[in-house]
C-alpha positions as a printed NumPy array, in Angstrom:
array([[116.463,  91.052,  66.053],
       [112.746,  90.851,  65.969],
       [110.561,  88.71 ,  68.107],
       [110.059,  86.351,  65.368],
       [113.698,  85.632,  64.506],
       [114.97 ,  82.112,  65.242],
       [111.414,  81.233,  66.451],
       [108.9  ,  78.472,  65.569],
       [105.607,  80.025,  64.771],
       [102.338,  78.149,  64.248],
       [ 99.378,  79.648,  62.398],
       [ 96.048,  78.053,  62.701],
       [ 93.802,  78.423,  59.645],
       [ 97.146,  79.315,  57.869],
       [ 95.886,  78.703,  54.344],
       [ 93.152,  81.467,  54.543],
       [ 93.467,  85.178,  53.499],
       [ 95.041,  86.309,  56.8  ],
       [ 97.495,  83.218,  57.194],
       [ 98.854,  83.606,  53.627],
       [ 99.48 ,  87.373,  53.938],
       [100.982,  86.833,  57.54 ],
       [103.267,  83.968,  56.167],
       [104.381,  86.243,  53.24 ],
       [105.43 ,  89.062,  55.469],
       [106.866,  86.939,  58.187],
       [109.037,  85.194,  55.644],
       [110.16 ,  88.322,  53.792],
       [110.778,  90.765,  56.853],
       [111.789,  88.22 ,  59.594],
       [114.088,  85.281,  60.092],
       [111.969,  82.525,  61.863],
       [113.393,  79.018,  62.072],
       [110.199,  77.555,  60.773],
       [106.551,  78.432,  60.196],
       [103.785,  75.726,  60.739],
       [100.657,  76.018,  58.7  ],
       [ 97.979,  74.262,  60.583],
       [ 94.647,  73.635,  58.449],
       [ 92.278,  71.176,  57.361],
       [ 92.374,  71.481,  53.56 ],
       [ 95.266,  69.495,  51.755],
       [ 94.696,  71.156,  48.367],
       [ 94.999,  74.733,  49.71 ],
       [ 98.217,  73.492,  51.521],
       [ 99.544,  72.067,  48.35 ],
       [ 98.842,  75.245,  46.395],
       [100.382,  77.437,  49.34 ],
       [103.474,  75.35 ,  49.556],
       [104.021,  75.828,  45.722],
       [103.264,  79.48 ,  45.913],
       [105.907,  80.123,  48.663],
       [108.332,  77.324,  48.073],
       [110.356,  78.128,  51.272],
       [112.105,  75.345,  53.17 ],
       [111.019,  77.014,  56.446],
       [107.383,  76.176,  55.962],
       [105.808,  73.084,  57.46 ],
       [102.45 ,  72.071,  56.493],
       [100.265,  70.128,  59.055],
       [ 96.782,  68.747,  58.184],
       [ 94.693,  69.243,  61.352],
       [ 91.387,  70.745,  62.897],
       [ 91.264,  72.837,  65.815],
       [ 88.585,  70.691,  67.068],
       [ 91.164,  68.075,  67.433],
       [ 93.101,  68.858,  70.699],
       [ 95.353,  65.77 ,  70.553],
       [ 96.516,  66.801,  67.042],
       [ 97.014,  70.444,  68.065],
       [ 98.938,  69.459,  71.051],
       [101.297,  67.422,  68.811],
       [101.541,  70.44 ,  66.232],
       [102.559,  72.823,  69.09 ],
       [105.378,  70.831,  70.362],
       [108.274,  73.171,  70.645],
       [106.358,  76.116,  69.263],
       [107.224,  79.547,  70.462],
       [104.348,  81.592,  69.029],
       [100.781,  80.765,  67.963],
       [ 98.505,  83.113,  65.81 ],
       [ 94.98 ,  81.666,  65.965],
       [ 93.205,  82.604,  62.704],
       [ 90.964,  79.559,  62.147],
       [ 87.339,  80.013,  62.322],
       [ 84.093,  79.617,  60.583],
       [ 83.588,  83.248,  59.25 ],
       [ 80.63 ,  83.391,  56.985],
       [ 77.62 ,  84.729,  58.764],
       [ 74.96 ,  82.816,  56.79 ],
       [ 76.961,  79.567,  57.138],
       [ 77.226,  79.989,  60.989],
       [ 73.486,  80.801,  61.072],
       [ 72.522,  77.547,  59.079],
       [ 75.107,  75.534,  60.946],
       [ 75.221,  77.002,  64.414],
       [ 76.521,  73.791,  66.21 ],
       [ 79.471,  73.677,  63.695],
       [ 80.177,  77.219,  64.355],
       [ 80.353,  76.662,  68.236],
       [ 82.502,  73.538,  67.706],
       [ 85.057,  75.45 ,  65.53 ],
       [ 84.943,  79.007,  66.971],
       [ 84.407,  78.054,  70.589],
       [ 85.441,  74.669,  71.393],
       [ 88.419,  75.053,  68.889],
       [ 89.481,  77.968,  70.852],
       [ 89.444,  76.078,  74.117],
       [ 91.607,  73.394,  72.336],
       [ 94.066,  76.008,  71.16 ],
       [ 94.292,  77.557,  74.683],
       [ 94.768,  73.995,  76.384],
       [ 97.402,  72.89 ,  73.937],
       [ 99.412,  76.166,  74.075],
       [ 99.462,  75.993,  77.767],
       [100.292,  72.238,  77.94 ],
       [103.136,  72.864,  75.398],
       [104.436,  75.982,  77.365],
       [104.08 ,  78.126,  74.178],
       [105.235,  81.765,  74.897],
       [102.689,  83.765,  73.121],
       [ 99.332,  83.119,  71.669],
       [ 97.415,  85.876,  69.779],
       [ 93.818,  85.194,  68.635],
       [ 92.373,  87.146,  65.704],
       [ 88.81 ,  88.605,  66.506],
       [ 86.25 ,  90.801,  64.786],
       [ 84.2  ,  93.897,  65.197],
       [ 81.16 ,  91.52 ,  65.021],
       [ 82.071,  90.262,  68.424],
       [ 80.955,  93.629,  69.923],
       [ 77.266,  93.695,  70.768],
       [ 76.795,  90.505,  68.543],
       [ 73.601,  90.135,  66.611],
       [ 74.469,  86.949,  64.818],
       [ 75.851,  83.646,  65.894],
       [ 79.331,  84.303,  64.299],
       [ 79.79 ,  87.416,  66.442],
       [ 78.483,  85.617,  69.386],
       [ 81.136,  82.785,  68.945],
       [ 83.854,  85.283,  68.528],
       [ 82.756,  87.225,  71.666],
       [ 83.03 ,  83.92 ,  73.639],
       [ 86.436,  83.236,  71.986],
       [ 87.685,  86.7  ,  73.043],
       [ 86.556,  85.855,  76.722],
       [ 88.232,  82.576,  76.685],
       [ 91.555,  83.852,  75.405],
       [ 91.455,  86.682,  78.014],
       [ 90.532,  84.46 ,  80.946],
       [ 92.871,  81.629,  79.591],
       [ 95.778,  83.574,  81.296],
       [ 94.433,  82.538,  84.668],
       [ 94.972,  78.956,  83.721],
       [ 98.412,  79.59 ,  82.579],
       [ 99.438,  81.643,  85.636],
       [100.165,  78.804,  87.887],
       [103.859,  78.543,  86.879],
       [103.06 ,  78.423,  83.105],
       [104.775,  81.008,  81.015],
       [102.052,  81.163,  78.342],
       [100.573,  84.578,  77.473],
       [ 97.158,  84.923,  75.758],
       [ 95.711,  87.966,  73.991],
       [ 93.426,  89.121,  71.189],
       [ 93.364,  91.503,  68.188],
       [ 90.053,  92.934,  67.103],
       [ 89.598,  94.852,  63.915],
       [ 86.966,  95.631,  61.178],
       [ 86.247,  94.369,  57.65 ],
       [ 89.277,  93.554,  55.539],
       [ 89.558,  95.006,  52.105],
       [ 89.191,  92.553,  49.443],
       [ 89.175,  89.428,  51.522],
       [ 86.964,  86.392,  50.641],
       [ 83.253,  87.304,  51.003],
       [ 83.863,  90.941,  51.196],
       [ 81.766,  93.63 ,  49.354],
       [ 84.507,  94.664,  46.788],
       [ 84.405,  91.253,  44.906],
       [ 80.597,  91.507,  44.923],
       [ 80.44 ,  95.213,  43.647],
       [ 83.023,  94.374,  40.946],
       [ 80.942,  91.381,  39.812],
       [ 77.766,  93.405,  39.811],
       [ 79.266,  96.153,  37.986],
       [ 79.461,  94.051,  34.818],
       [ 75.687,  93.832,  34.808],
       [ 75.216,  97.561,  35.533],
       [ 73.519,  97.36 ,  38.917],
       [ 74.745,  97.487,  42.291],
       [ 72.756,  96.153,  45.349],
       [ 72.989,  97.933,  48.727],
       [ 71.389,  96.755,  52.017],
       [ 71.089, 100.188,  53.2  ],
       [ 72.457, 103.4  ,  52.049],
       [ 73.132, 104.743,  55.526],
       [ 75.641, 101.842,  56.329],
       [ 79.111, 102.53 ,  57.418],
       [ 81.964, 100.091,  58.101],
       [ 85.583, 100.046,  59.561],
       [ 88.056,  99.172,  56.952],
       [ 91.625,  97.821,  57.041],
       [ 93.895,  96.223,  54.398],
       [ 95.082,  92.587,  54.749],
       [ 98.764,  93.926,  55.086],
       [ 97.819,  96.528,  57.756],
       [ 95.96 ,  93.848,  59.682],
       [ 99.027,  91.51 ,  59.636],
       [101.466,  94.362,  60.58 ],
       [ 99.251,  95.238,  63.518],
       [ 98.921,  91.609,  64.619],
       [102.845,  91.403,  64.448],
       [103.349,  94.499,  66.583],
       [100.912,  93.267,  69.189],
       [102.629,  89.952,  69.423],
       [105.644,  92.041,  70.448],
       [104.027,  94.114,  73.098],
       [101.517,  91.784,  74.515],
       [101.731,  91.097,  78.281],
       [ 98.598,  88.591,  78.449],
       [ 94.962,  89.256,  78.706],
       [ 94.81 ,  92.467,  76.4  ],
       [ 92.39 ,  93.022,  73.451],
       [ 94.222,  95.142,  70.895],
       [ 92.157,  97.421,  68.562],
       [ 93.75 ,  99.447,  65.679],
       [ 92.594, 102.927,  64.867],
       [ 91.425, 102.45 ,  61.337],
       [ 89.32 , 104.556,  58.916],
       [ 85.567, 104.306,  58.181],
       [ 83.917, 104.166,  54.735],
       [ 80.321, 104.791,  53.549],
       [ 78.908, 102.065,  51.543],
       [ 77.641, 104.677,  49.089],
       [ 81.108, 106.129,  48.674],
       [ 82.317, 102.682,  47.812],
       [ 79.671, 102.125,  45.127],
       [ 80.498, 105.418,  43.714],
       [ 84.2  , 104.447,  43.656],
       [ 83.616, 101.22 ,  42.027],
       [ 80.645, 101.593,  39.86 ],
       [ 79.689, 105.205,  39.579],
       [ 77.502, 104.64 ,  36.328],
       [ 75.784, 101.669,  37.751],
       [ 72.078, 101.667,  39.054],
       [ 71.58 , 101.093,  42.655],
       [ 68.884,  98.87 ,  44.208],
       [ 68.375,  98.973,  47.973],
       [ 67.396,  95.327,  49.137],
       [ 67.288,  95.947,  53.027],
       [ 69.472,  94.961,  55.864],
       [ 70.218,  91.1  ,  55.949],
       [ 69.441,  89.008,  58.976],
       [ 72.329,  89.401,  61.41 ],
       [ 73.635,  92.545,  59.809],
       [ 74.313,  95.878,  61.514],
       [ 73.863,  99.515,  60.274],
       [ 77.085, 100.473,  61.911],
       [ 79.989,  98.638,  63.459],
       [ 81.567,  99.123,  66.92 ],
       [ 85.129,  98.223,  67.995],
       [ 85.175,  99.535,  71.392],
       [ 82.099, 100.07 ,  73.56 ],
       [ 81.297, 102.561,  76.411],
       [ 81.644,  99.785,  79.025],
       [ 84.989,  98.455,  77.664],
       [ 86.267, 102.039,  77.467],
       [ 86.234, 102.159,  81.283],
       [ 89.016,  99.79 ,  81.407],
       [ 91.021, 100.792,  78.203],
       [ 93.873, 102.953,  77.183],
       [ 94.469, 105.046,  74.119],
       [ 97.881, 105.259,  72.174],
       [ 98.651, 107.097,  68.958],
       [ 97.52 , 104.424,  66.6  ],
       [ 95.578, 101.836,  68.713],
       [ 93.495, 101.175,  71.817],
       [ 93.958,  98.282,  74.506],
       [ 91.3  ,  96.853,  76.5  ],
       [ 92.851,  95.74 ,  79.701],
       [ 91.58 ,  92.611,  81.638],
       [ 89.265,  93.491,  84.466],
       [ 90.068,  90.629,  86.823],
       [ 92.356,  91.048,  89.892],
       [ 94.785,  88.242,  89.222],
       [ 96.565,  90.296,  86.694],
       [ 99.45 ,  92.642,  87.687],
       [ 98.526,  96.115,  86.633],
       [102.302,  97.25 ,  86.479],
       [102.184,  97.078,  82.666],
       [ 98.974,  99.135,  82.458],
       [100.567, 102.507,  83.425],
       [101.264, 103.65 ,  79.846],
       [ 98.764, 105.137,  77.466],
       [ 95.937, 107.482,  78.032],
       [ 92.61 , 106.674,  79.908],
       [ 89.57 , 107.218,  77.817],
       [ 86.747, 109.814,  78.827],
       [ 83.623, 108.568,  80.261],
       [ 81.146, 107.288,  77.727],
       [ 83.762, 107.032,  74.946],
       [ 82.908, 104.501,  72.089],
       [ 84.69 , 103.702,  68.877],
       [ 82.108, 103.188,  66.218],
       [ 82.103, 103.272,  62.327],
       [ 79.672, 106.225,  62.149],
       [ 81.336, 108.363,  64.707],
       [ 84.999, 107.988,  63.502],
       [ 87.234, 110.905,  62.861],
       [ 88.953, 109.024,  59.885],
       [ 87.188, 108.523,  56.718],
       [ 88.255, 107.018,  53.344],
       [ 87.882, 109.193,  50.4  ],
       [ 86.486, 108.285,  47.169],
       [ 89.968, 108.236,  45.601],
       [ 91.249, 106.038,  48.338],
       [ 88.368, 103.601,  47.957],
       [ 88.94 , 103.454,  44.332],
       [ 92.61 , 102.58 ,  44.741],
       [ 91.641,  99.892,  47.344],
       [ 89.204,  98.375,  44.86 ],
       [ 91.855,  98.335,  42.095],
       [ 94.405,  96.692,  44.371],
       [ 91.889,  94.017,  45.364],
       [ 91.676,  92.944,  41.803],
       [ 95.393,  92.251,  41.554]])
């Protein structure tokens, strides 16, 4: 029996790319009693309901900004996956207060509602942009991570709720990613690159979901989980998608990094390494360290960055990913 069997699971932002893939795998591989999809858009909920046509699904209209609605939605829920967020960097820069209200205040509401309803496990989806953030989106996700880690202190007074985070890189083919852009530009015969030196961590949507599911099973509360994933060079991706197209360098956009970091030197001092992932342990003394004995401690000064990775996607692999993203 898996941790999801005979459980009630709620997914915030459940109609998004992650939420739909999570739901697909959850219903196909596990036996939950019910899955509650919590999101704002009735049209996307209608489309998702028709797509899955599964009696275990429940569609709840609501916003993470609405704590009262969240609390009602979490009644008798066992597991919460918090995927709701404003994610587009330009939109967050142009609407900063809205980004704060959804990504930060919404996270507070998820934490409070989960603790008040004695939800067993809550896992928040974070991003590499939360590390050394240079834009508002990354800054709000950094704060959200801190809130979920520290939220365990509010749950420690007799409450059973455990809260943790997963942090990973760019998702192949997701909405707003570079693959759909390059595919569209290929038709015109010209690819735009912000900087030819650029590297990124990459993970498929299914890999991200499977990693999240595994972390829900192993979380103790307060950890930030980071998968070991490959890097790619933006020039290799351009070659794989449109080898005959011209390239035009347009310069790094506001709030964009040349390389991405998933684990900093400072975080590595209280992190552990496993075969296929890292765990950042909470630093505060009210956590028991009895579950922090496994894994390997990282060397002084270690950082996990996209330009210093030991795993790189080949041109063939990138081409296959691009083709799959079109399906």
